[in-house]
All heavy atoms as an XYZ file, in Angstrom:
707
protein
N     -41.667    -16.406      9.214
C     -40.237    -16.210      9.620
C     -40.201    -15.911     11.133
O     -40.989    -15.143     11.661
C     -39.608    -15.056      8.822
C     -38.206    -14.785      9.339
S     -37.360    -13.630      8.384
C     -36.993    -14.651      7.011
N     -39.293    -16.606     11.772
C     -39.185    -16.363     13.194
C     -38.425    -15.049     13.475
O     -37.677    -14.567     12.657
C     -38.421    -17.580     13.812
C     -39.149    -18.861     13.709
C     -38.443    -19.954     14.349
C     -39.221    -21.228     14.258
N     -38.530    -22.358     14.800
N     -38.622    -14.603     14.697
C     -37.939    -13.316     15.106
C     -36.451    -13.421     15.019
O     -35.771    -12.475     14.658
C     -38.473    -12.938     16.498
C     -38.169    -11.470     16.800
O     -37.916    -10.675     15.879
N     -38.188    -11.196     18.012
N     -35.943    -14.611     15.377
C     -34.452    -14.775     15.316
C     -33.921    -14.680     13.976
O     -32.833    -14.148     13.760
C     -34.047    -16.108     15.969
C     -34.225    -16.058     17.505
O     -34.258    -14.996     18.114
N     -34.374    -17.273     18.033
N     -34.644    -15.226     12.999
C     -34.246    -15.157     11.634
C     -34.231    -13.678     11.049
O     -33.414    -13.280     10.379
C     -35.130    -15.970     10.734
C     -34.638    -17.407     10.640
O     -33.614    -17.741     11.131
N     -35.555    -18.289     10.129
N     -35.287    -12.940     11.482
C     -35.337    -11.555     11.061
C     -34.207    -10.725     11.657
O     -33.601     -9.881     10.924
C     -36.692    -10.912     11.565
N     -33.850    -11.018     12.914
C     -32.664    -10.305     13.481
C     -31.377    -10.678     12.776
O     -30.532     -9.821     12.520
C     -32.557    -10.623     14.987
C     -33.631     -9.922     15.811
C     -33.380    -10.195     17.282
C     -34.489     -9.498     18.117
N     -34.364     -9.819     19.520
N     -31.222    -11.955     12.492
C     -30.001    -12.408     11.752
C     -29.944    -11.751     10.340
O     -28.893    -11.433      9.880
C     -29.930    -13.877     11.683
N     -31.085    -11.708      9.687
C     -31.191    -11.109      8.394
C     -30.717     -9.684      8.430
O     -29.863     -9.230      7.624
C     -32.613    -11.271      7.831
C     -32.877    -10.571      6.552
C     -32.569    -11.196      5.306
C     -33.375     -9.236      6.498
C     -32.826    -10.518      4.157
C     -33.592     -8.611      5.303
C     -33.344     -9.254      4.149
O     -33.566     -8.656      2.906
N     -31.319     -8.919      9.340
C     -30.916     -7.493      9.459
C     -29.509     -7.285      9.829
O     -28.828     -6.338      9.432
C     -31.903     -6.709     10.323
C     -33.186     -6.446      9.583
C     -34.365     -7.066      9.812
C     -33.388     -5.634      8.462
N     -35.303     -6.567      8.914
C     -34.751     -5.756      8.089
C     -32.558     -4.760      7.694
C     -35.236     -5.057      6.991
C     -33.094     -4.083      6.659
C     -34.420     -4.178      6.306
N     -28.994     -8.095     10.755
C     -27.597     -8.046     11.119
C     -26.697     -8.200     10.004
O     -25.723     -7.452      9.763
C     -27.323     -9.033     12.254
C     -25.899     -8.903     12.859
C     -25.742     -9.906     13.919
C     -24.214     -9.789     14.420
N     -24.004    -10.834     15.449
N     -26.948     -9.282      9.188
C     -26.117     -9.497      8.007
C     -26.264     -8.429      6.954
O     -25.287     -7.968      6.334
C     -26.462    -10.886      7.439
C     -25.410    -11.479      6.622
C     -25.742    -12.946      6.369
O     -26.421    -13.588      7.124
O     -25.121    -13.477      5.346
N     -27.490     -7.868      6.860
C     -27.692     -6.868      5.870
C     -26.957     -5.572      6.264
O     -26.314     -4.932      5.383
C     -29.244     -6.506      5.861
C     -29.590     -5.489      4.834
O     -28.708     -4.997      4.076
N     -30.840     -5.072      4.837
N     -26.964     -5.181      7.505
C     -26.214     -4.071      8.004
C     -24.764     -4.186      7.801
O     -23.972     -3.270      7.461
C     -26.578     -3.730      9.469
C     -28.053     -3.335      9.578
C     -25.730     -2.663     10.052
C     -28.436     -2.089      8.811
N     -24.192     -5.495      8.035
C     -22.801     -5.698      7.846
C     -22.384     -5.485      6.378
O     -21.378     -4.781      6.100
C     -22.431     -7.143      8.223
C     -22.413     -7.367      9.670
C     -22.200     -8.835     10.048
O     -22.365     -9.745      9.215
N     -21.857     -9.081     11.261
N     -23.196     -5.997      5.463
C     -22.904     -5.725      4.030
C     -22.991     -4.270      3.715
O     -22.145     -3.760      2.971
C     -23.898     -6.500      3.164
C     -23.790     -8.015      3.181
C     -24.829     -8.825      3.128
C     -22.529     -8.597      3.146
C     -24.715    -10.202      3.169
C     -22.338     -9.990      3.200
C     -23.471    -10.782      3.167
O     -23.333    -12.109      3.178
N     -23.935     -3.579      4.295
C     -24.133     -2.146      3.991
C     -22.911     -1.373      4.465
O     -22.410     -0.499      3.721
C     -25.370     -1.684      4.641
C     -25.981     -0.414      4.216
C     -26.386     -0.440      2.706
C     -27.227     -0.054      4.970
N     -22.401     -1.676      5.695
C     -21.304     -0.875      6.215
C     -20.009     -1.220      5.363
O     -19.173     -0.302      5.139
C     -21.019     -1.250      7.639
C     -21.929     -0.407      8.566
C     -22.824     -1.055      9.393
C     -21.869      0.981      8.538
C     -23.631     -0.256     10.224
C     -22.718      1.747      9.375
C     -23.626      1.084     10.183
N     -19.815     -2.420      4.926
C     -18.646     -2.783      4.136
C     -18.688     -2.009      2.776
O     -17.738     -1.380      2.414
C     -18.606     -4.292      3.830
C     -18.263     -5.001      5.138
C     -17.586     -4.653      2.743
C     -18.415     -6.545      5.078
N     -19.899     -2.000      2.143
C     -20.001     -1.266      0.864
C     -19.881      0.247      1.020
O     -19.291      0.894      0.256
C     -21.330     -1.668      0.228
C     -21.469     -3.096     -0.182
C     -22.804     -3.335     -0.812
C     -20.419     -3.457     -1.233
N     -20.396      0.793      2.151
C     -20.221      2.199      2.421
C     -18.827      2.567      2.698
O     -18.294      3.643      2.317
C     -21.168      2.612      3.544
C     -22.632      2.744      3.225
C     -23.458      3.026      4.489
C     -22.895      3.815      2.178
N     -18.072      1.623      3.350
C     -16.625      1.910      3.624
C     -15.890      1.921      2.323
O     -15.042      2.823      2.114
C     -16.081      0.785      4.560
C     -14.693      1.000      4.865
C     -14.255      2.013      5.757
C     -13.691      0.126      4.378
C     -12.935      2.217      6.045
C     -12.364      0.313      4.678
C     -11.998      1.337      5.499
N     -16.205      0.992      1.388
C     -15.505      0.998      0.098
C     -15.861      2.297     -0.598
O     -15.041      2.957     -1.236
C     -16.012     -0.215     -0.741
C     -15.396     -1.470     -0.119
C     -15.469     -0.119     -2.173
C     -15.952     -2.771     -0.680
N     -17.128      2.742     -0.570
C     -17.638      3.955     -1.193
C     -16.805      5.143     -0.644
O     -16.340      5.989     -1.366
C     -19.041      4.128     -0.954
C     -19.747      5.261     -1.589
C     -19.352      5.995     -2.719
C     -20.912      5.941     -1.176
N     -20.207      6.984     -2.983
C     -21.175      7.027     -2.065
C     -21.775      5.733     -0.098
C     -22.268      7.817     -1.907
C     -22.889      6.595     -0.001
C     -23.116      7.569     -0.844
N     -16.627      5.165      0.618
C     -15.835      6.277      1.300
C     -14.395      6.211      0.832
O     -13.820      7.340      0.512
C     -15.854      6.154      2.805
C     -15.017      7.106      3.527
C     -15.374      8.433      3.678
C     -13.801      6.668      4.075
C     -14.572      9.332      4.401
C     -12.995      7.521      4.710
C     -13.314      8.849      4.867
N     -13.781      5.085      0.835
C     -12.378      4.970      0.427
C     -12.156      5.460     -1.013
O     -11.229      6.138     -1.317
C     -11.895      3.507      0.474
C     -11.491      3.008      1.889
C     -11.039      1.571      1.826
C     -10.420      3.878      2.502
N     -13.119      5.112     -1.849
C     -12.925      5.486     -3.309
C     -13.216      6.940     -3.469
O     -12.436      7.660     -4.130
C     -13.908      4.641     -4.218
C     -13.945      5.179     -5.593
C     -13.480      3.210     -4.178
N     -14.250      7.491     -2.888
C     -14.628      8.865     -3.174
C     -13.723      9.840     -2.339
O     -13.140     10.756     -2.919
C     -16.090      9.102     -2.798
O     -16.320      8.916     -1.412
N     -13.641      9.639     -1.084
C     -12.871     10.594     -0.235
C     -11.391     10.227     -0.219
O     -10.483     11.060     -0.326
C     -13.424     10.615      1.145
C     -12.978     11.740      2.017
C     -13.383     13.022      1.778
C     -12.075     11.506      3.030
C     -12.951     14.076      2.523
C     -11.626     12.542      3.804
C     -12.050     13.863      3.525
N     -11.057      8.921     -0.102
C      -9.719      8.491     -0.014
C      -8.964      8.607     -1.343
O      -7.951      9.341     -1.406
N      -9.457      8.004     -2.395
C      -8.754      8.044     -3.644
C      -8.811      9.425     -4.286
O      -7.847      9.861     -4.939
C      -9.256      6.980     -4.664
N      -9.924     10.129     -4.137
C     -10.061     11.403     -4.791
C      -9.473     12.569     -4.100
O      -9.058     13.564     -4.686
N      -9.246     12.450     -2.735
C      -8.765     13.613     -1.985
C      -7.582     13.254     -1.135
O      -6.516     13.856     -1.263
C      -9.898     14.148     -1.097
C     -11.010     14.720     -1.963
C      -9.356     15.289     -0.183
C     -12.267     15.034     -1.183
N      -7.735     12.243     -0.201
C      -6.661     11.958      0.704
C      -5.413     11.369      0.059
O      -4.241     11.783      0.430
C      -7.127     11.013      1.763
C      -8.217     11.475      2.758
C      -8.655     10.352      3.707
C      -7.721     12.675      3.503
N      -5.541     10.417     -0.808
C      -4.414      9.784     -1.418
C      -4.097     10.219     -2.854
O      -3.415      9.494     -3.564
C      -4.589      8.258     -1.335
C      -4.946      7.737      0.023
C      -6.208      7.165      0.235
C      -4.074      7.871      1.078
C      -6.636      6.667      1.424
C      -4.425      7.349      2.323
C      -5.714      6.806      2.499
N      -4.666     11.370     -3.226
C      -4.584     11.771     -4.673
C      -3.057     12.019     -5.068
O      -2.772     11.683     -6.159
C      -5.398     12.937     -4.968
C      -4.949     14.339     -4.396
C      -5.719     15.414     -5.000
C      -5.285     16.694     -4.440
N      -3.947     17.066     -4.690
N      -2.270     12.564     -4.175
C      -0.881     12.887     -4.505
C      -0.141     11.554     -4.775
O       0.656     11.494     -5.686
C      -0.231     13.688     -3.369
C      -0.829     15.062     -3.269
O      -1.281     15.584     -4.353
O      -0.768     15.607     -2.167
N      -0.383     10.532     -3.946
C       0.282      9.240     -4.154
C      -0.189      8.604     -5.394
O       0.526      7.983     -6.182
C       0.046      8.365     -2.959
N      -1.525      8.700     -5.653
C      -2.127      8.040     -6.808
C      -1.750      8.780     -8.092
O      -1.772      8.174     -9.222
C      -3.612      7.957     -6.708
C      -4.127      7.000     -5.601
C      -5.655      7.124     -5.467
C      -3.729      5.552     -5.952
N      -1.477     10.015     -8.008
C      -1.156     10.839     -9.211
C       0.215     10.414     -9.828
O       0.440     10.778    -11.014
C      -1.151     12.328     -8.930
C      -2.562     12.873     -8.882
O      -3.541     12.307     -9.454
N      -2.784     14.015     -8.328
N       0.990      9.650     -9.114
C       2.256      9.083     -9.702
C       1.924      7.976    -10.725
O       2.796      7.655    -11.490
C       3.194      8.551     -8.606
C       3.667      9.705     -7.725
O       3.672     10.881     -8.198
O       4.056      9.475     -6.558
N       0.746      7.461    -10.648
C       0.319      6.372    -11.549
C      -0.488      6.896    -12.613
O      -1.399      7.753    -12.395
C      -0.437      5.286    -10.760
C       0.405      4.773     -9.595
C      -0.861      4.137    -11.695
C      -0.346      3.909     -8.601
N      -0.241      6.503    -13.862
C      -1.077      6.970    -14.979
C      -2.111      5.908    -15.336
O      -1.817      4.695    -15.351
C      -0.202      7.267    -16.238
C       0.819      8.361    -16.058
C       0.157      9.719    -16.280
C       1.276     10.796    -16.175
N       0.834     12.055    -16.462
N      -3.347      6.299    -15.668
C      -4.380      5.390    -16.076
C      -5.080      5.966    -17.294
O      -5.808      7.014    -17.177
C      -5.359      5.163    -14.932
C      -6.428      4.142    -15.256
C      -6.208      2.746    -15.265
C      -7.718      4.596    -15.562
C      -7.199      1.864    -15.573
C      -8.751      3.693    -15.872
C      -8.487      2.326    -15.851
N      -4.908      5.364    -18.361
C      -5.518      5.899    -19.650
C      -5.073      7.319    -20.002
O      -5.726      8.084    -20.603
N      -3.781      7.597    -19.635
C      -3.217      8.897    -19.979
C      -3.500      9.927    -18.912
O      -3.035     11.091    -19.040
N      -4.240      9.653    -17.900
C      -4.528     10.591    -16.825
C      -3.927     10.176    -15.526
O      -3.690      8.957    -15.244
C      -6.076     10.692    -16.564
C      -6.807     11.195    -17.789
C      -7.445     10.305    -18.653
C      -6.845     12.493    -18.079
C      -8.185     10.756    -19.805
C      -7.552     12.964    -19.177
C      -8.203     12.123    -19.993
N      -3.656     11.140    -14.618
C      -3.175     10.743    -13.337
C      -4.315     10.033    -12.547
O      -5.470     10.391    -12.650
C      -2.785     11.993    -12.609
C      -1.611     12.761    -13.224
C      -1.318     14.059    -12.479
C      -0.173     14.745    -13.110
N       0.065     16.064    -12.488
N      -3.929      8.931    -11.894
C      -4.943      8.107    -11.283
C      -5.797      8.854    -10.167
O      -7.013      8.624    -10.138
C      -4.293      6.861    -10.644
C      -5.217      5.711    -10.214
C      -6.048      5.222    -11.347
C      -4.447      4.602     -9.600
N      -5.175      9.654     -9.382
C      -5.931     10.437     -8.435
C      -6.988     11.356     -9.079
O      -8.190     11.444     -8.646
N      -6.588     11.959    -10.180
C      -7.521     12.801    -10.959
C      -8.612     12.018    -11.524
O      -9.776     12.389    -11.528
C      -6.734     13.598    -12.022
C      -7.620     14.338    -13.005
C      -8.131     15.559    -12.585
C      -7.921     13.840    -14.199
C      -8.914     16.251    -13.461
C      -8.738     14.606    -15.057
C      -9.253     15.834    -14.681
N      -8.236     10.850    -12.051
C      -9.255      9.937    -12.715
C     -10.275      9.526    -11.746
O     -11.499      9.483    -12.030
C      -8.546      8.768    -13.319
C      -9.456      7.825    -14.115
C      -9.893      8.037    -15.378
C     -10.092      6.657    -13.599
N     -10.779      7.048    -15.702
C     -10.900      6.184    -14.638
C     -10.045      6.001    -12.410
C     -11.634      5.020    -14.548
C     -10.773      4.867    -12.300
C     -11.567      4.355    -13.353
N      -9.836      9.122    -10.499
C     -10.806      8.704     -9.494
C     -11.734      9.860     -9.068
O     -12.927      9.691     -8.921
C     -10.149      8.201     -8.223
C      -9.923      6.728     -8.230
C      -8.653      6.224     -8.348
C     -11.020      5.844     -8.094
C      -8.472      4.802     -8.374
C     -10.836      4.481     -8.131
C      -9.538      3.919     -8.210
N     -11.164     11.061     -8.971
C     -11.968     12.222     -8.622
C     -12.981     12.605     -9.595
O     -14.091     12.999     -9.283
C     -11.070     13.404     -8.315
N     -12.661     12.414    -10.899
C     -13.494     12.853    -11.961
C     -14.531     11.827    -12.458
O     -15.695     12.148    -12.697
C     -12.698     13.342    -13.161
C     -11.855     14.578    -12.791
C     -12.724     15.710    -12.336
O     -13.738     16.040    -12.933
N     -12.401     16.293    -11.231
N     -14.081     10.592    -12.626
C     -15.018      9.613    -13.238
C     -14.781      8.207    -12.648
O     -15.757      7.406    -12.664
C     -14.884      9.510    -14.740
C     -13.506      9.218    -15.157
C     -13.430      9.226    -16.661
O     -14.467      9.377    -17.387
N     -12.225      9.142    -17.225
N     -13.675      7.830    -12.115
C     -13.462      6.558    -11.602
C     -14.401      6.183    -10.431
O     -14.864      5.040    -10.324
N     -14.566      7.124     -9.538
C     -15.416      6.889     -8.374
C     -16.863      6.578     -8.830
O     -17.587      5.749     -8.215
C     -15.402      7.988     -7.419
O     -15.803      9.190     -8.035
N     -17.340      7.182     -9.940
C     -18.669      6.936    -10.419
C     -18.784      5.518    -10.906
O     -19.764      4.804    -10.591
C     -19.033      7.946    -11.489
C     -19.108      9.364    -10.921
C     -20.383      7.578    -12.186
C     -19.251     10.440    -12.018
N     -17.772      5.012    -11.591
C     -17.793      3.650    -12.054
C     -17.842      2.665    -10.829
O     -18.613      1.699    -10.882
C     -16.564      3.293    -12.905
C     -16.507      4.038    -14.230
C     -15.368      4.598    -14.728
C     -17.673      4.148    -15.022
C     -15.283      5.224    -15.905
C     -17.593      4.848    -16.200
C     -16.419      5.353    -16.677
O     -16.388      6.000    -17.903
N     -17.068      2.983     -9.827
C     -17.061      2.120     -8.642
C     -18.373      2.172     -8.007
O     -18.889      1.090     -7.491
C     -15.896      2.562     -7.679
C     -16.011      1.821     -6.362
C     -14.588      2.392     -8.350
N     -19.070      3.298     -7.867
C     -20.366      3.422     -7.295
C     -21.403      2.573     -8.015
O     -22.211      1.864     -7.364
C     -20.873      4.824     -7.229
C     -20.037      5.739     -6.498
C     -20.077      7.105     -6.692
C     -19.153      5.273     -5.489
C     -19.220      7.973     -5.933
C     -18.331      6.165     -4.774
C     -18.367      7.462     -5.021
N     -21.344      2.573     -9.313
C     -22.269      1.755    -10.115
C     -22.014      0.299     -9.844
O     -22.977     -0.515     -9.658
C     -22.221      2.123    -11.606
C     -23.022      1.159    -12.467
C     -22.698      3.516    -11.828
N     -20.785     -0.083     -9.830
C     -20.462     -1.552     -9.523
C     -20.948     -1.896     -8.117
O     -21.453     -2.966     -7.910
C     -18.911     -1.763     -9.665
C     -18.508     -3.124     -9.123
C     -18.500     -1.608    -11.149
N     -20.813     -1.008     -7.131
C     -21.264     -1.281     -5.783
C     -22.735     -1.490     -5.782
O     -23.250     -2.310     -4.952
C     -20.890     -0.139     -4.865
C     -19.425     -0.070     -4.486
C     -19.155      1.146     -3.574
C     -18.909     -1.331     -3.801
N     -23.505     -0.778     -6.595
C     -24.973     -0.985     -6.644
C     -25.287     -2.405     -7.084
O     -26.116     -3.066     -6.480
C     -25.622      0.056     -7.570
C     -25.568      1.465     -6.871
C     -27.070     -0.264     -7.843
C     -25.977      2.593     -7.823
N     -24.625     -2.842     -8.153
C     -24.860     -4.168     -8.679
C     -24.403     -5.251     -7.663
O     -25.085     -6.274     -7.491
C     -24.164     -4.386    -10.014
C     -24.840     -3.635    -11.130
C     -24.303     -2.589    -11.718
C     -26.110     -4.126    -11.598
C     -24.942     -1.955    -12.790
C     -26.724     -3.501    -12.666
C     -26.169     -2.391    -13.208
N     -23.327     -4.986     -6.978
C     -22.884     -5.943     -5.932
C     -23.898     -6.022     -4.779
O     -24.246     -7.100     -4.314
C     -21.464     -5.459     -5.395
C     -21.129     -6.254     -4.132
C     -20.364     -5.666     -6.449
N     -24.401     -4.887     -4.413
C     -25.443     -4.848     -3.323
C     -26.713     -5.635     -3.783
O     -27.208     -6.408     -2.910
C     -25.787     -3.379     -2.957
C     -26.805     -3.326     -1.836
C     -26.394     -3.692     -0.525
C     -28.093     -2.894     -2.016
C     -27.303     -3.653      0.524
C     -28.931     -2.784     -1.001
C     -28.513     -3.185      0.296
O     -29.474     -3.138      1.321
N     -27.139     -5.427     -4.959
C     -28.343     -6.138     -5.426
C     -28.063     -7.644     -5.439
O     -28.889     -8.393     -4.981
C     -28.685     -5.656     -6.842
C     -29.766     -6.575     -7.459
C     -29.205     -4.249     -6.764
N     -26.966     -8.050     -5.921
C     -26.605     -9.479     -5.988
C     -26.489    -10.128     -4.536
O     -27.068    -11.181     -4.294
C     -25.251     -9.717     -6.693
C     -24.862    -11.152     -6.888
C     -23.626    -11.224     -7.815
N     -23.213    -12.601     -7.876
C     -23.630    -13.503     -8.787
N     -24.482    -13.083     -9.746
N     -23.199    -14.709     -8.844
N     -25.844     -9.346     -3.669
C     -25.691     -9.806     -2.287
C     -27.103     -9.904     -1.604
O     -27.410    -10.903     -0.903
C     -24.785     -8.905     -1.480
C     -23.378     -9.071     -1.930
C     -24.932     -9.157      0.031
C     -22.415     -8.069     -1.256
N     -27.936     -8.915     -1.843
C     -29.235     -8.915     -1.202
C     -30.143    -10.052     -1.752
O     -30.915    -10.607     -1.012
C     -29.888     -7.593     -1.337
C     -29.244     -6.550     -0.472
S     -29.006     -7.019      1.256
C     -30.711     -7.221      1.804
N     -29.997    -10.316     -3.035
C     -30.766    -11.430     -3.605
C     -30.402    -12.819     -2.929
O     -31.284    -13.615     -2.601
C     -30.637    -11.490     -5.116
C     -31.431    -10.457     -5.787
O     -32.411     -9.929     -5.254
N     -31.015    -10.087     -7.013
N     -29.126    -12.944     -2.708
C     -28.626    -14.141     -2.101
C     -29.085    -14.242     -0.652
O     -29.453    -15.261     -0.143
C     -27.092    -14.264     -2.108
C     -26.566    -14.622     -3.509
C     -25.035    -14.785     -3.496
C     -24.519    -15.193     -4.811
N     -23.104    -15.379     -4.740
N     -29.041    -13.074      0.006
C     -29.470    -13.003      1.413
C     -30.977    -13.288      1.525
O     -31.400    -14.004      2.489
C     -29.121    -11.618      2.002
C     -29.248    -11.451      3.487
C     -28.245    -12.410      4.213
C     -28.975    -10.008      3.916
N     -31.762    -12.699      0.615
C     -33.216    -13.029      0.652
C     -33.524    -14.462      0.450
O     -34.396    -15.021      1.145
C     -33.874    -12.202     -0.467
C     -33.975    -10.740     -0.160
O     -33.672    -10.301      0.989
O     -34.297     -9.967     -1.081
N     -32.798    -15.137     -0.423
C     -32.969    -16.601     -0.620
C     -32.564    -17.336      0.647
O     -33.187    -18.333      1.013
C     -32.195    -17.081     -1.846
C     -32.797    -16.613     -3.190
C     -31.983    -17.137     -4.323
C     -32.551    -16.598     -5.640
N     -31.713    -16.935     -6.755
N     -31.468    -16.927      1.191
C     -30.951    -17.613      2.370
C     -31.933    -17.619      3.551
O     -32.143    -18.615      4.218
C     -29.615    -16.947      2.844
C     -28.964    -17.552      4.078
C     -27.755    -16.837      4.414
C     -27.085    -17.318      5.682
N     -25.854    -16.537      6.039
N     -32.666    -16.502      3.711
C     -33.633    -16.377      4.779
C     -35.107    -16.542      4.363
O     -35.980    -16.309      5.212
C     -33.412    -15.018      5.469
C     -32.118    -14.981      6.333
C     -30.994    -14.380      5.849
C     -32.084    -15.515      7.584
C     -29.826    -14.394      6.543
C     -30.967    -15.451      8.371
C     -29.792    -14.917      7.790
O     -28.626    -14.905      8.537
N     -35.321    -16.872      3.121
C     -36.608    -17.224      2.713
C     -37.506    -16.018      2.366
O     -38.717    -16.117      2.409
N     -36.898    -14.934      1.992
C     -37.663    -13.707      1.644
C     -37.806    -13.620      0.139
O     -38.370    -12.621     -0.378
C     -36.945    -12.452      2.066
C     -37.193    -12.133      3.532
C     -36.069    -12.051      4.426
C     -38.455    -11.962      4.014
C     -36.341    -11.734      5.724
C     -38.684    -11.699      5.367
C     -37.584    -11.572      6.209
O     -37.763    -11.335      7.539
N     -37.324    -14.535     -0.639
C     -37.469    -14.497     -2.152
C     -38.908    -14.829     -2.463
O     -39.500    -15.800     -2.074
C     -36.510    -15.417     -2.811
C     -36.608    -16.854     -2.342
O     -37.067    -17.044     -1.302
N     -36.194    -17.750     -3.170
N     -39.512    -13.902     -3.288
C     -40.908    -14.097     -3.689
C     -41.043    -14.726     -5.026
O     -40.334    -14.521     -5.896
C     -41.623    -12.756     -3.617
């Protein structure tokens, strides 16, 4: 692998990482704390949505983000020839 490919690979990897971390921040801090009053006007499964995100919804989102990251990284590895 050439040095330019390695730099492009890491640049794209960091972009994905920041996007997923931003989503993680929005869900955990934003939905659970900052926007909880607005979200509590909405009911989800009998619970206020802000409460649901703070208690268990954010965990579901985190697990989904892990699977998304693995899928994205597998595609990125194939794109740059790192698949073994």
